[in-house]
C-alpha positions as CSV (number, residue, x, y, z in Angstrom):
1,X,-28.1,17.4,22.7
2,X,-28.6,13.9,23.9
3,X,-26.0,11.9,25.7
4,X,-25.7,9.3,22.9
5,X,-25.2,12.1,20.4
6,X,-22.4,13.7,22.5
7,X,-20.7,10.3,22.8
8,X,-20.9,9.7,19.1
9,X,-19.4,13.1,18.4
10,X,-16.5,12.5,20.8
11,X,-15.9,9.0,19.4
12,X,-15.8,10.4,15.8
13,X,-13.4,13.2,16.8
14,X,-11.1,10.8,18.6
15,X,-10.9,8.6,15.6
16,X,-10.2,11.5,13.4
17,X,-7.4,12.6,15.7
18,X,-5.8,9.2,15.7
19,X,-6.1,9.0,11.9
20,X,-4.4,12.4,11.6
21,X,-1.7,11.3,14.0
22,X,-1.0,8.2,11.9
23,X,-0.8,10.2,8.7
24,X,1.5,12.7,10.3
25,X,3.8,9.9,11.6
26,X,4.0,8.3,8.2
27,X,4.9,11.7,6.7
28,X,7.7,12.1,9.1
29,X,8.9,8.6,8.3
30,X,8.9,9.4,4.6
31,X,11.0,12.5,5.2
32,X,13.5,11.1,7.8
33,X,13.6,7.4,7.3
34,X,16.5,5.5,5.7
35,X,17.0,5.5,2.0
36,X,15.5,2.5,0.1
37,X,17.1,1.6,-3.1
38,X,15.3,0.1,-6.1
39,X,16.8,-3.4,-6.7
40,X,19.2,-3.3,-9.7
41,X,17.2,-5.9,-11.7
42,X,13.8,-4.7,-10.6
43,X,12.5,-4.5,-14.2
44,X,13.8,-7.9,-15.1
45,X,10.7,-10.1,-14.4
46,X,10.9,-13.8,-14.5
47,X,8.4,-14.5,-17.3
48,X,9.5,-12.5,-20.4
49,X,7.8,-14.8,-22.9
50,X,6.0,-13.1,-25.8
51,X,2.8,-14.1,-27.4
52,X,2.2,-13.0,-31.0
53,X,3.1,-9.3,-31.1
54,X,2.8,-9.0,-27.3
55,X,6.0,-8.9,-25.2
56,X,5.9,-10.1,-21.6
57,X,2.5,-11.5,-22.5
58,X,1.4,-13.0,-19.1
59,X,2.5,-10.0,-17.1
60,X,0.6,-7.7,-19.5
61,X,-2.6,-9.8,-19.9
62,X,-2.9,-10.7,-16.2
63,X,-3.9,-7.0,-15.6
64,X,-7.2,-7.7,-17.3
65,X,-8.5,-8.8,-13.9
66,X,-8.2,-5.2,-12.7
67,X,-10.1,-3.9,-15.7
68,X,-12.9,-6.6,-15.3
69,X,-13.6,-5.8,-11.6
70,X,-13.3,-2.0,-12.3
71,X,-15.8,-2.0,-15.1
72,X,-18.2,-4.3,-13.2
73,X,-18.0,-2.1,-10.2
74,X,-18.7,1.1,-12.1
75,X,-21.6,-0.6,-13.9
76,X,-23.0,-1.9,-10.6
77,X,-22.8,1.6,-9.1
78,X,-24.6,3.1,-12.0
79,X,-27.5,0.6,-11.5
80,X,-28.0,1.5,-7.9
81,X,-30.8,3.8,-6.7
82,X,-30.1,7.3,-7.8
83,X,-31.5,8.8,-4.6
84,X,-28.4,7.7,-2.7
85,X,-26.0,7.4,-5.6
86,X,-23.6,10.0,-4.4
87,X,-23.2,9.2,-0.7
88,X,-19.6,9.4,0.3
89,X,-19.3,5.6,0.4
90,X,-20.4,5.5,-3.3
91,X,-18.1,8.3,-4.2
92,X,-15.2,6.4,-2.7
93,X,-16.3,3.1,-4.4
94,X,-16.5,4.9,-7.7
95,X,-13.0,6.2,-7.2
96,X,-11.7,2.7,-6.3
97,X,-13.3,1.1,-9.4
98,X,-12.0,3.8,-11.6
99,X,-8.6,3.3,-10.1
100,X,-8.8,-0.4,-11.0
101,X,-9.4,0.4,-14.6
102,X,-6.5,2.9,-14.6
103,X,-4.3,0.3,-12.9
104,X,-5.0,-2.2,-15.7
105,X,-4.1,0.3,-18.3
106,X,-1.0,1.7,-16.6
107,X,0.4,-1.6,-15.4
108,X,-0.3,-3.2,-18.8
109,X,1.7,-0.3,-20.4
110,X,4.6,-0.7,-17.9
111,X,4.9,-4.5,-18.4
112,X,4.8,-4.1,-22.2
113,X,8.3,-2.6,-21.9
114,X,9.4,-2.3,-18.2
115,X,11.4,0.8,-17.4
116,X,11.5,3.7,-14.9
117,X,9.0,5.9,-16.6
118,X,6.6,3.0,-17.0
119,X,6.9,2.2,-13.3
120,X,6.0,5.7,-12.5
121,X,2.9,5.5,-14.6
122,X,2.0,2.1,-13.1
123,X,2.1,3.6,-9.6
124,X,-0.1,6.5,-10.6
125,X,-2.9,4.1,-11.5
126,X,-2.5,2.3,-8.2
127,X,-2.7,5.5,-6.2
128,X,-6.3,6.2,-7.5
129,X,-7.4,2.7,-6.4
130,X,-5.6,3.1,-3.0
131,X,-7.3,6.5,-2.5
132,X,-10.8,5.1,-3.2
133,X,-10.3,2.0,-1.1
134,X,-9.0,3.8,2.0
135,X,-11.6,6.5,1.6
136,X,-14.3,3.9,1.6
137,X,-12.9,2.3,4.7
138,X,-12.7,5.7,6.4
139,X,-16.3,6.5,5.5
140,X,-17.4,3.2,7.1
141,X,-15.3,3.5,10.2
142,X,-14.5,7.2,10.9
143,X,-16.5,10.0,9.1
144,X,-17.3,11.4,5.7
145,X,-14.9,14.2,6.4
146,X,-12.1,11.7,7.1
147,X,-12.9,9.8,3.9
148,X,-12.6,12.9,1.8
149,X,-9.4,14.1,3.5
150,X,-7.7,10.7,3.4
151,X,-8.6,10.1,-0.3
152,X,-7.3,13.6,-1.2
153,X,-4.1,13.1,0.8
154,X,-3.4,9.9,-1.1
155,X,-4.2,11.5,-4.5
156,X,-1.5,14.2,-3.6
157,X,1.0,12.2,-1.7
158,X,1.0,9.1,-4.0
159,X,2.0,10.9,-7.2
160,X,4.6,12.9,-5.2
161,X,6.1,9.8,-3.8
162,X,6.1,8.0,-7.2
163,X,7.8,11.1,-8.8
164,X,10.4,11.3,-6.1
165,X,11.1,7.6,-6.5
166,X,11.6,8.0,-10.2
167,X,13.9,11.0,-10.1
168,X,16.0,10.3,-6.9
169,X,15.8,6.5,-7.1
170,X,15.0,6.6,-3.3
171,X,11.9,4.4,-2.9
172,X,11.2,5.3,0.8
173,X,8.3,7.7,0.1
174,X,6.6,5.1,-2.1
175,X,7.2,2.3,0.4
176,X,5.6,4.5,3.1
177,X,2.6,5.3,0.9
178,X,2.1,1.6,0.0
179,X,2.7,-0.2,3.3
180,X,1.7,2.8,5.5
181,X,-1.6,2.8,3.6
182,X,-2.0,-0.9,4.4
183,X,-1.3,-0.2,8.0
184,X,-3.9,2.6,8.1
185,X,-6.4,0.2,6.4
186,X,-5.9,-2.4,9.1
187,X,-6.4,0.3,11.8
188,X,-9.6,1.5,10.2
189,X,-11.0,-2.1,9.9
190,X,-10.3,-2.6,13.6
191,X,-12.7,0.2,14.5
192,X,-16.4,-0.4,14.9
193,X,-18.5,0.3,11.7
194,X,-20.6,3.4,11.7
195,X,-24.4,3.3,11.0
196,X,-25.0,2.6,7.3
197,X,-21.5,1.1,6.8
198,X,-21.2,-1.3,3.9
199,X,-20.8,-5.0,4.5
200,X,-17.3,-5.2,2.9
201,X,-15.3,-8.2,4.1
202,X,-12.3,-6.1,4.8
203,X,-10.1,-8.9,6.1
204,X,-10.5,-10.7,2.7
205,X,-9.3,-7.5,1.0
206,X,-6.3,-7.2,3.3
207,X,-5.5,-10.9,3.0
208,X,-5.6,-10.9,-0.8
209,X,-3.3,-7.9,-0.9
210,X,-0.8,-9.5,1.5
211,X,-0.9,-12.7,-0.6
212,X,-0.3,-10.7,-3.8
213,X,2.8,-9.1,-2.3
214,X,4.1,-12.6,-1.4
215,X,3.7,-13.7,-5.0
216,X,5.5,-10.5,-6.1
217,X,8.4,-11.3,-3.9
218,X,8.5,-14.9,-5.1
219,X,8.3,-14.0,-8.8
220,X,11.1,-16.2,-10.1
221,X,10.6,-19.0,-7.5
222,X,6.9,-19.4,-8.5
223,X,7.9,-19.4,-12.2
224,X,10.4,-22.3,-11.5
225,X,8.0,-24.1,-9.2
226,X,5.2,-24.1,-11.8
227,X,7.5,-25.4,-14.5
228,X,7.6,-22.0,-16.3
229,X,3.8,-22.1,-16.5
230,X,3.1,-18.9,-14.6
231,X,5.2,-16.4,-12.7
232,X,4.7,-14.9,-9.2
233,X,4.2,-11.5,-10.7
234,X,1.4,-12.6,-13.0
235,X,-0.3,-14.3,-10.0
236,X,0.2,-11.1,-8.0
237,X,-1.9,-9.2,-10.6
238,X,-4.6,-11.8,-10.5
239,X,-4.8,-12.1,-6.7
240,X,-4.6,-8.4,-6.2
241,X,-7.5,-7.8,-8.6
242,X,-9.6,-10.3,-6.6
243,X,-9.2,-8.0,-3.6
244,X,-11.9,-5.9,-5.3
245,X,-14.4,-8.8,-5.1
246,X,-15.5,-8.0,-1.4
247,X,-16.2,-4.4,-2.4
248,X,-18.2,-5.5,-5.5
249,X,-20.0,-8.1,-3.5
250,X,-21.1,-5.4,-1.0
251,X,-23.1,-3.8,-3.9
252,X,-25.3,-6.9,-4.4
253,X,-28.9,-6.4,-3.3
254,X,-28.6,-9.2,-0.8
255,X,-25.6,-7.4,0.8
256,X,-27.2,-3.9,0.8
257,X,-29.7,-2.7,3.4
258,X,-33.2,-1.7,2.1
259,X,-32.8,1.5,0.0
260,X,-35.3,3.5,2.0
261,X,-33.9,2.3,5.3
262,X,-30.4,3.3,4.1
263,X,-31.6,6.8,3.1
264,X,-33.3,7.3,6.5
265,X,-30.3,5.9,8.4
266,X,-27.8,8.2,6.6
267,X,-30.1,11.2,6.8
268,X,-30.5,10.6,10.6
269,X,-26.7,10.3,10.9
270,X,-26.4,13.7,9.3
271,X,-29.1,15.6,11.2
272,X,-27.5,18.7,12.6
273,X,-27.1,18.7,16.4
274,X,-27.1,21.7,18.7
275,X,-23.6,22.8,17.7
276,X,-24.0,22.1,14.0
277,X,-22.1,18.8,14.1
278,X,-23.9,15.8,12.6
279,X,-25.4,13.8,15.4
280,X,-24.2,10.5,13.9
281,X,-20.7,11.8,13.6
282,X,-20.6,11.3,9.9
């Protein structure tokens, strides 16, 4: 085995160990951290205006952005070359775009008549999108194995955290999933991209998500500041959906490497080394 291959294997393993340690630390925090109560008036959003038969119309309709980006992403993936349609990156992207569609449906249902059961459903939709997004980042920065493991972990831990929050009213586990997931995404993006990584503008994704959270926290203030034109929560939905744009843009032909070159690059990264570990660390 060549020296570069050995170095690549060690780098991949070290990143996988750090990722595992981060996940373990978040798990301990979710178990032993302080109780986090759901605010008493959490379901009382600033903009409760109805339109025709639709209650809370702006908070419901602003979820259409998630559906738009989700459907566009799934269609774009379908049009890509079938020879590499199911690389791990594309599996994770498909999961992410599917999660956006589910988020639009689940969040729209919740905001139609906000309550605890609807919030649980809303969070289930978000979990699928989180899993795909973090899985894609892990595939680009750590390894295919890490991408599958991280996505599966979120698909298990997310619903468990949402269910715990609904029944015990302790939001800690969900807070850890949401903000701990963001912290892991930041760590992943700080790592050097692997060969064949997608050209996703990850810092735009992170920035859009952070801005969306600020709009969420300023729901009533934004509603007053805009003269009751739009609330912070409605803007949160619109801005958060735009976080999908960098992923969708990475699927444009001008942002993708030559198809044959990508096939060769990924294949080379997966060529078995002397001990059966892919030489490229993927």
